[in-house]
C-alpha positions, 0 to 999 in steps of 0.5 A: 445541484440535481436538476429536476427531472434526476431529483423527481426520478430519485423521489419516485425510486425512493417511494418504491423501495420504501414500500418493502424491504425488497427492491422493487419488483421490475428490478428484484432479482428472481433469487428472492422469491424463486431460488438462486440467481447469479450475481451479474445477472441481477446487476446487469439488469439493475445497470439500467437505473443504478445512477438512480439508485447509488448514492455516489458518483453523479447519483448524489454523492459529494466525491469525498470518498475520492479526496485521496487522489490529488489535484494534479494535471499529472498523468495518473494511473486509476483502477476502479475495482467495481466500476458499475456505470462509473459515474463517480469517474467525474469526480476523479477527472475533476481532480485529475484530468488527465488520468487514465482510469481503468475500470473493472466490473463482472456485469457488461451491462455496467460497462455499457453505460460507461461506453455510453456516457464517455462515447467521445472520451473511450481512449482515456479508459480501459475497460474489463469485464471480470473478476477483480480476484482473477485479473492479474494486474501486478504489483504497483501498476496503478497510482491509485486504486479506489472501490466505492460499493465493492468491497462488501461482496469480500466480507 
């Protein structure tokens, strides 16, 4: 259950975003009004409020999308494509507390949020700033691969 402050923040963001089909002005990419902007610039700016806006991870999801990861004490290797702020990693770690998670994201600000969130346990994670299509992982490198809100960029 969300604490009261988080619930109020979610309600405030919901009210703002329902005023218009565009994102709130303070996070709206300028390409919506002034031309084209690099996608990662937009996501970098969005990193600060991403956990409040997202429906997954600790932002409000129930972790059901990670049910394919078994409940185990084994040291699983998990790749999270388009990992964002790592909010959903807490669900993964609940199921597999000894998992090593590799997160890849284009946006350094998103990865910075992971470093803040898990500052005491960073050795459990590998963070890669880059494009999923440009990093040669090889075959059978991970026990599990997940991608919460990333696949739509490839459609």
